C-alpha positions in Angstrom: 30.6 134.3 -0.5 29.9 137.7 1.0 29.3 140.1 -1.8 30.4 143.7 -1.5 28.8 146.2 -3.9 31.3 148.3 -5.8 31.2 150.8 -8.6 32.0 149.1 -11.9 34.0 151.1 -14.4 32.5 149.4 -17.4 29.0 148.9 -18.7 28.5 145.2 -19.6 26.7 144.6 -22.9 26.6 148.3 -23.6 24.8 149.1 -26.9 23.4 145.6 -27.2 20.1 146.1 -25.3 18.3 146.4 -28.6 19.5 143.0 -30.0 16.8 140.4 -30.5 17.0 136.6 -30.6 16.2 135.6 -34.2 15.8 131.9 -33.6 19.1 131.1 -35.2 21.5 133.0 -32.9 23.1 136.3 -32.1 25.2 137.9 -34.7 28.8 137.1 -33.8 28.1 136.8 -30.0 30.7 136.4 -27.2 30.6 136.1 -23.5 32.9 136.3 -20.5 32.5 133.1 -18.6 33.1 133.6 -14.9 32.1 130.3 -13.3 30.8 126.8 -13.8 28.9 124.6 -11.3 27.9 120.9 -11.4 24.3 121.3 -10.4 21.5 123.6 -11.5 20.6 124.7 -7.9 24.2 125.7 -7.2 24.5 127.6 -10.5 21.2 129.5 -9.9 22.4 130.5 -6.4 25.7 131.7 -7.7 24.1 133.6 -10.6 21.8 135.3 -8.1 24.9 136.4 -6.1 26.7 137.7 -9.2 23.6 139.6 -10.4 23.7 141.6 -7.2 27.1 143.1 -8.2 27.3 142.9 -12.0 24.8 143.6 -14.8 23.9 141.2 -17.7 24.6 137.9 -15.9 23.5 134.9 -17.9 23.3 131.2 -17.1 23.4 128.3 -19.5 23.4 124.5 -19.3 26.5 123.2 -21.0 27.2 120.3 -23.3 29.4 118.9 -20.5 26.5 118.5 -18.1 27.7 121.5 -16.0 26.1 124.9 -15.8 28.0 128.1 -16.9 27.6 131.6 -15.5 28.6 134.3 -18.0 28.5 138.0 -18.7 27.1 139.2 -22.0 26.4 138.7 -24.7 28.9 141.1 -26.4 29.0 142.2 -30.0 32.2 140.2 -30.7 35.2 138.5 -29.0 37.2 141.7 -29.1 34.7 143.6 -27.0 34.3 140.7 -24.6 38.1 140.5 -24.2 38.2 144.2 -23.5 35.6 143.8 -20.8 37.4 140.8 -19.4 40.6 142.7 -18.9 38.9 145.6 -17.2 36.8 143.4 -14.8 39.7 141.1 -14.0 42.1 144.0 -13.5 39.6 145.5 -10.9 39.3 142.0 -9.3 35.6 142.0 -9.9 35.6 138.5 -11.4 37.7 135.4 -10.8 41.2 135.4 -12.3 40.5 132.3 -14.3 37.5 134.0 -16.2 37.8 133.8 -20.0 36.1 134.8 -23.2 33.8 132.2 -24.7 32.0 132.0 -28.0 29.2 130.0 -26.4 29.8 126.9 -28.4 29.1 124.7 -25.4 26.1 126.7 -24.1 22.7 125.0 -24.4 19.5 125.8 -22.5 19.4 129.2 -20.7 18.4 129.1 -17.0 19.3 132.7 -15.9 17.8 135.3 -15.7 14.8 133.5 -14.2 12.1 133.3 -16.8 14.5 133.6 -19.7 13.3 131.6 -22.7 15.1 128.2 -22.7 16.1 128.6 -26.3 19.3 126.9 -27.5 22.4 129.0 -28.3 23.3 128.5 -32.0 26.4 126.6 -32.9 28.9 128.4 -35.2 29.2 127.0 -38.6 33.0 126.7 -38.6 35.1 124.9 -36.0 36.3 127.1 -33.1 39.7 127.4 -31.5 40.3 125.6 -28.3 39.5 127.7 -25.2 40.4 127.4 -21.5 38.0 125.3 -19.4 37.1 126.2 -15.7 38.9 124.0 -13.3 35.6 123.1 -11.7 34.6 120.8 -14.5 35.3 117.1 -13.6 37.2 114.6 -15.6 34.9 112.2 -17.6 32.4 114.9 -18.7 30.6 114.0 -21.9 32.6 116.6 -24.0 36.1 116.9 -22.6 37.7 120.3 -22.9 40.4 120.7 -25.5 44.0 120.5 -24.2 45.5 123.9 -23.7 48.9 124.1 -25.4 52.0 125.5 -23.7 52.0 128.4 -26.1 48.4 129.2 -25.3 49.3 129.0 -21.5 52.1 131.5 -22.0 49.9 133.8 -24.0 47.2 133.8 -21.3 49.8 134.2 -18.6 51.2 137.2 -20.3 47.8 138.9 -20.1 47.5 138.3 -16.3 47.3 141.4 -14.1 50.0 142.1 -11.5 47.5 141.4 -8.8 46.7 138.0 -10.2 50.4 137.2 -10.5 50.9 138.1 -6.9 47.9 135.9 -5.9 49.5 133.0 -7.7 52.8 133.6 -5.8 50.9 133.9 -2.5 49.0 130.6 -3.2 52.3 128.9 -4.0 53.7 130.2 -0.8 50.7 129.0 1.1 51.1 125.5 -0.3 54.8 125.6 0.7 56.4 125.8 -2.8 57.5 129.5 -2.8 59.4 131.5 -0.2 60.6 134.6 -2.0 59.1 138.1 -2.3 55.5 138.5 -3.4 56.1 140.9 -6.2 54.2 139.6 -9.2 57.5 139.0 -11.2 57.7 135.5 -12.6 61.4 135.0 -12.5 63.5 131.8 -12.0 62.3 131.3 -8.5 58.6 131.5 -9.3 59.0 129.2 -12.4 60.8 126.6 -10.2 58.0 126.9 -7.6 55.3 126.4 -10.3 57.2 123.4 -11.7 57.4 121.9 -8.2 53.7 122.4 -7.6 52.9 120.9 -11.0 55.0 117.9 -10.3 53.5 117.4 -6.9 50.0 117.5 -8.5 50.8 115.0 -11.3 51.3 117.6 -14.1 54.3 118.1 -16.4 56.6 120.5 -14.8 56.6 123.2 -17.4 56.9 126.2 -15.0 53.9 127.8 -16.7 50.4 127.3 -15.3 47.7 126.3 -17.7 44.4 128.0 -17.1 42.9 124.9 -15.4 46.0 124.5 -13.2 45.8 128.1 -12.2 42.2 127.7 -11.2 43.0 124.5 -9.3 45.8 126.2 -7.3 43.9 129.4 -6.5 40.6 127.5 -5.8 42.3 125.1 -3.4 44.0 127.8 -1.5 40.8 129.9 -1.4 38.8 127.0 -0.1 41.4 126.1 2.6 41.7 129.7 3.7 37.9 129.9 3.8 37.7 126.8 6.0 40.2 128.3 8.4 38.4 131.6 8.2 41.6 133.6 7.8 40.6 137.2 8.0 42.5 140.5 8.5 41.4 142.2 11.7 42.3 145.5 13.3 42.2 145.3 17.1 41.9 148.9 18.2 42.1 148.4 21.9 45.4 146.6 21.5 46.7 148.6 18.6 47.4 145.4 16.5 46.6 144.4 12.9 46.9 140.7 12.1 45.2 137.9 10.1 43.5 135.4 12.5 41.8 132.0 11.7 38.3 133.1 12.7 37.0 129.7 11.6 39.0 128.2 14.5 39.0 131.0 17.2 36.6 133.6 18.4 37.0 136.7 20.7 36.7 135.9 24.4 37.8 138.8 26.6 40.4 141.4 27.4 42.7 140.8 30.3 45.7 143.1 30.0 48.3 142.6 28.6 46.4 140.0 26.5 43.4 139.9 24.2 42.1 136.4 24.5 40.7 134.4 21.6 39.2 131.0 22.6 38.8 127.8 20.6 35.8 127.8 18.3 33.7 124.7 17.7 36.2 122.5 19.6 39.1 123.4 17.3 41.6 123.3 20.2 43.2 126.5 18.8 43.7 129.6 21.0 45.3 133.0 20.3 46.7 135.7 22.6 47.4 139.2 21.3 50.0 140.8 23.5 49.9 144.6 24.0 51.4 146.6 26.9 53.5 149.6 27.6 57.0 148.8 28.8 60.8 148.9 28.5 63.5 146.3 28.2 62.9 145.2 31.7 59.2 144.7 30.9 60.1 142.7 27.7 62.5 140.5 29.6 60.0 140.0 32.4 57.3 139.0 29.9 59.8 136.5 28.4 60.4 134.9 31.8 56.7 134.9 32.7 55.4 133.4 29.5 57.6 130.3 30.1 55.7 129.6 33.3 52.5 129.0 31.4 51.1 125.6 30.5 50.5 126.8 27.0 54.3 127.1 26.5 55.7 123.5 26.8 59.2 123.2 28.0 60.7 121.8 24.9 61.3 124.3 22.1 63.4 127.2 20.8 64.0 130.1 23.1 65.6 133.3 21.8 65.8 136.6 23.6 67.4 139.7 22.0 67.7 143.4 23.1 64.2 144.4 21.8 62.4 141.1 20.9 62.0 137.5 21.9 60.8 134.2 20.4 59.3 131.3 22.3 58.3 128.0 20.8 57.1 124.9 22.7 55.9 121.5 21.9 54.9 118.2 23.6 52.7 115.3 22.5 49.6 117.4 23.2 50.1 121.0 22.0 52.4 123.2 20.1 52.8 126.9 20.7 54.5 129.9 19.2 55.0 133.4 20.8 56.8 136.4 19.5 57.0 139.9 21.0 59.0 143.0 20.2 59.6 146.3 21.9 59.4 149.6 20.0 58.7 153.1 21.1 57.9 152.1 24.7 55.3 149.5 23.5 55.5 145.7 23.7 53.4 144.0 21.0 53.2 140.4 19.9 51.0 137.3 19.8 50.8 133.6 20.8 49.3 130.8 18.8 48.5 127.5 20.5 47.2 124.5 18.6 46.9 120.6 18.9 50.1 118.7 18.1 48.3 116.6 15.4 47.5 119.8 13.4 51.1 121.0 13.0 51.2 120.8 9.2 47.9 122.7 8.7 48.7 125.3 11.4 52.1 126.0 10.0 50.3 127.9 7.2 48.1 129.8 9.7 51.2 130.7 11.7 53.0 132.0 8.5 50.0 134.1 7.7 49.9 135.6 11.2 53.6 136.3 11.2 53.5 137.9 7.8 50.5 140.1 8.5 51.3 141.1 12.1 51.6 144.9 12.4 51.5 147.2 15.4 49.1 150.1 15.0 49.5 153.6 16.4 50.9 154.3 19.9 48.2 152.6 22.0 48.6 149.7 24.4 45.8 147.6 25.8 46.3 149.0 29.3 48.1 152.3 30.0 48.9 151.3 33.6 51.3 148.5 32.6 54.2 150.9 32.1 56.2 149.7 35.2 58.9 147.0 34.7 57.9 143.4 35.1 60.4 143.0 37.8 57.3 143.4 39.9 54.5 140.9 39.8 54.4 137.8 37.6 51.1 136.6 39.1 49.2 139.8 38.2 50.5 139.6 34.6 49.5 136.0 34.2 46.1 136.2 35.8 43.5 134.0 34.1 46.1 131.7 32.5 47.1 128.2 33.7 50.7 128.4 35.0 53.2 125.6 35.3 54.8 125.4 38.7 58.2 123.8 39.6 58.7 121.3 42.5 60.7 124.0 44.1 62.6 127.1 43.2 65.7 128.6 44.8 68.7 130.8 44.0 72.1 130.4 42.5 74.9 132.6 41.1 77.2 132.7 38.1 80.8 131.5 38.7 82.1 131.4 35.1 81.8 133.4 31.9 80.1 130.4 30.1 77.1 130.6 32.4 78.1 127.9 35.0 76.0 128.4 38.2 76.7 127.5 41.8 73.7 126.6 44.0 72.7 124.4 46.9 72.7 120.7 46.2 69.7 119.5 48.3 67.0 117.8 46.2 68.5 118.5 42.8 69.3 114.8 41.9 65.5 114.0 42.1 64.6 116.7 39.5 63.3 115.6 36.1 64.7 118.8 34.6 66.5 121.8 36.0 66.3 125.4 34.6 68.4 128.4 35.2 66.4 131.6 34.4 64.1 129.4 32.3 67.0 127.9 30.3 67.5 124.1 30.5 70.6 123.1 32.6 72.4 119.9 33.5 73.7 119.0 36.9 77.5 119.1 36.2 78.9 118.5 39.7 77.5 118.0 43.2 79.0 117.6 46.7 76.4 116.3 49.1 78.7 116.7 52.1 79.4 120.4 51.6 75.9 120.9 50.1 77.0 122.6 46.8 76.2 121.9 43.2 77.3 123.3 39.8 74.8 123.6 37.0 75.8 124.0 33.4 73.2 125.5 31.0 72.6 123.4 27.9 73.1 126.5 25.8 75.9 128.8 26.9 74.7 132.0 28.6 76.5 135.4 28.8 76.3 136.6 32.4 76.5 140.3 33.1 78.9 139.5 36.0 80.4 136.4 37.7 81.1 135.9 41.4 84.3 137.4 42.8 85.2 135.5 45.9 86.7 137.3 49.0 90.1 135.7 49.7 90.5 137.3 53.1 89.0 135.9 56.3 85.8 137.9 57.1 85.5 139.6 60.5 82.9 138.5 63.1 80.1 140.9 63.4 80.7 142.4 59.9 77.8 143.4 57.8 76.6 141.0 55.1 73.9 140.8 52.5 72.2 137.7 51.1 70.9 138.0 47.5 68.2 135.6 46.5 64.8 135.0 45.0 62.8 135.2 48.2 59.6 135.1 46.2 60.5 133.1 43.1 56.8 132.8 41.9 56.0 136.5 42.4 59.1 138.5 41.6 61.4 138.2 38.6 64.3 139.9 40.4 66.4 139.0 43.4 65.9 140.6 46.8 68.7 141.7 49.2 68.4 140.7 52.9 70.8 142.5 55.2 72.3 141.1 58.4 75.6 140.3 60.2 78.2 137.5 60.3 77.6 136.0 63.8 80.0 133.0 63.8 82.7 131.4 61.7 81.4 127.8 62.3 78.2 125.9 61.8 75.7 124.9 64.5 77.6 121.7 65.1 81.0 123.4 64.9 81.6 122.7 61.2 84.6 124.7 60.0 83.3 124.9 56.4 80.2 126.9 57.6 79.4 130.2 59.0 76.4 131.4 61.0 74.5 134.5 59.9 72.1 136.7 61.8 69.7 137.5 58.9 66.0 136.7 58.0 65.8 134.6 54.8 63.2 132.5 53.0 63.4 129.1 51.3 63.9 130.7 47.9 67.1 132.5 49.0 68.9 129.1 49.5 71.8 128.8 47.0 72.2 132.6 46.7 75.5 134.5 47.3 76.4 136.0 50.6 78.2 139.4 50.0 80.3 141.6 52.2 80.3 145.4 52.1 82.7 145.5 49.1 80.3 143.3 47.0 82.7 140.3 47.2 81.2 136.8 47.8 82.0 135.4 51.3 79.7 132.4 51.1 76.6 130.6 49.7 73.4 130.4 51.7 72.4 126.9 52.6 68.8 125.6 53.0 67.3 125.6 56.5 67.8 122.3 58.1 64.6 120.5 59.3 64.7 120.3 63.1 61.2 119.2 64.2 62.4 118.8 67.8 64.1 122.2 68.0 62.8 125.7 67.5 65.6 127.9 66.0 65.6 131.7 65.9 64.0 133.1 62.8 67.0 135.2 62.1 69.5 132.3 62.1 70.9 131.1 58.8 73.9 129.1 57.7 76.3 129.6 54.8 79.0 127.6 53.1 82.2 129.6 53.5 84.0 130.9 50.3 87.3 129.3 51.3 85.8 125.8 51.0 83.8 126.7 47.9 86.9 127.9 46.1 88.9 124.8 47.1 86.3 122.4 45.8 85.6 124.3 42.6 89.3 124.4 41.8 89.7 120.6 42.4 86.9 120.0 39.9 88.3 122.0 37.0 86.8 125.4 37.6 88.7 128.6 38.0 86.9 130.8 40.5 87.7 134.5 40.4 89.2 136.3 43.5 88.0 139.8 44.3 90.3 142.8 44.3 90.9 144.6 47.6 88.5 147.5 47.9 86.6 149.5 50.5 82.9 149.4 51.3 80.4 150.4 48.6 76.8 151.8 48.8 73.9 149.4 49.4 72.5 150.3 45.9 75.8 149.3 44.3 75.8 146.0 46.2 72.2 145.4 45.0 73.1 146.2 41.4 76.0 143.7 41.5 73.8 141.1 43.1 71.2 141.4 40.4 73.9 140.9 37.7 75.1 137.6 39.1 72.2 136.0 41.0 69.8 133.7 39.1 66.6 131.7 39.7 67.0 127.9 39.7 63.9 125.7 39.3 63.4 122.0 39.7 60.7 120.4 37.6 59.1 117.0 37.6 
């Protein structure tokens, strides 16, 4: 135990320094017993620790075979009780400390060099007193059983801080989920009863002294093993409890503070801290899901100013939360081995409860631009999960159904639309189109409005697509012209475009100058024996798209007649309806 020296507001054994051992005992002595240990070496070490912060520490062998550490002696039990209340109220001594008349004290071992004279036994029988939880069953003189009435009396004397410690300990053990307020109402009583029953005690709803010591001691020991400690991370502007027995600081790499696994624990932590806006938050949400530390299976929830990501597989579990407030994005990620889920659930709860943004500082002041720019720079230093291929698609229904190119989708182990799991609902290999249906309904900002009129040859078009799906989290517009109303082999369902595109653009919408959809970009065909112009692309025409969607139960929307709109407005509309589609093993 690390000892911190504090000013004590009481003087232990004040006025008794002139008392002398007579050979038969102190006149009406009393002690405050604060601890008991099973071996003399352990007891001497603890007595030495206590002596560095408190005066008048004594140590005695006990009739039970254990070794007691006590404060005193005091003139009588009333004075000892007064000192007990003050010291326990200031949290200077353990909450299960109690007043003892010394009836079980034998040879004195502390202070070092103290005469090993026996402590006299009182002439009359003494009332039962609480026994420290550390004493094992089977000791030579078992402690008297504490009655329920005595437990209630001792509980009534507990300080508000101790009551809150008990509620926190019950919460840590999974028996309590209400507010930590020190009020022992019906919920706390039920939680105590559940803990008692789980530990083989009668479910009275009132903790006996030994039970209280057992509960608090077990939780203290477990937290100590985990090394849970409150830290203030000034560079990131975050306060949080971290399991420093399992992780240790590694390095800064904005927007993350990295904590690596300690002593092979397999646990890692990221603290998240950056300047940003909603675009930055949403970009972070997308980017985090590309990491190996965030398995595909798990809850995904994105709201206006926060997000939650969980992931699990047979190897690791992870949890990430982040929130946007005042132009700052703050959060954390906890990653741990799958076989430690029960233990780490308590660590996670402590981290969630204690997490608090500090001040108005982010880890790196240069991260204020939206994340629609580079994913790769953001995720530097972290292992990323890469899809087999990524392309584009666009919303065709209010429930989030997406139209995209069919090529290669049947071989995918899983498909995602904007990092949401999706099913292959319908495909037409001849036309080369497919419809994806997200497993959880999405709410698109816009759906495609198809142009019912025949487009004019030579008219201007724009292809919206994820040209760089691994680098950018927003679609790119590629401008060109409609060069022919048939495919390279004369297919009536296709059109030829004079526009430069990349593989990631395939499946994206082809828009006219009014923002209406006139087609869907098809993947480039492999022609090893032919060298095609770089600005040649093919698209599936909207007339055939609409016909096949209608035949398969969809209701595509027709665009309203309108004139040309500005390129910025076309880009804004394209961003609302174009999505990233990824194929995974």
